[in-house]
C-alpha positions, 0 to 999 in steps of 0.5 A, a space after each residue: 500500500 502506498 503511503 501518503 507521501 508516495 501517493 502525493 508524489 505520484 499525483 504531482 507527477 502523473 496528475 494534471 496541473 491546469 486546463 487551458 481552453 483554445 478557441 479558434 478565431 478568424 483573426 488572432 490580432 483582432 481577438 487579442 485586441 478584444 481580449 486586452 479590453 477585458 484585461 488579458 495580456 499576451 504571454 506568447 504568440 506564434 506567427 507564420 508568413 507574417 500572420 499571427 496564428 496563435 496566442 496565449 493570453 492571461 489575466 490573473 489566474 485565467 489562461 486562454 489560448 486562441 488560434 487561427 481557424 482554417 475555416 470560416 467562423 459560425 457564431 451560431 455554432 459556438 457550443 462552448 461558453 466561457 466563464 470569467 470571474 471578477 471580484 466585483 462584477 458590477 464594477 467590471 461591467 461598468 469598466 468594460 462599458 467605459 472601454 466601449 465593449 458591448 455588454 449584456 444586462 446584469 442578471 441574478 440567476 439562482 446559481 449566481 446570486 451576486 450577478 453575471 452578464 454576457 459579452 460576445 467576442 468577435 467570433 461569437 463566443 459567449 463570455 459570461 462574467 460572474 461574481 466570485 470572491 478570491 478564486 472562482 467558487 467551484 460550487 457556483 457553476 455557470 449554467 445559464 444556457 444549459 
């Protein structure tokens, strides 16, 4: 039987450390500019033939990758929602509006009583910005459109 230290060591070596979504986009540079308005910084990029192909974006503990799609984007077929958590959802929404980002109305569904709102990115991905204290509360899942 494995002792506690050996089990932890195995989990540290074999287990996952992070999940980072990669979304296909029509124009990586355009998407970078959009996500900068949400506070993301560019951590890394890949360019080929003078055109951005991929970027790693980060805002606090939130990591996100975008990659150039080889086919046309279909905003009606985006079946993934991204939840972003802010310590003050109302203030964050106000700041995005000030920056010219088209933001949805605040709503207070049963699973997010401190509020959430929707923003659509340039490729039609739905971003839900919700209120969370410190780290995102894993018990408060986003499920507004499930």
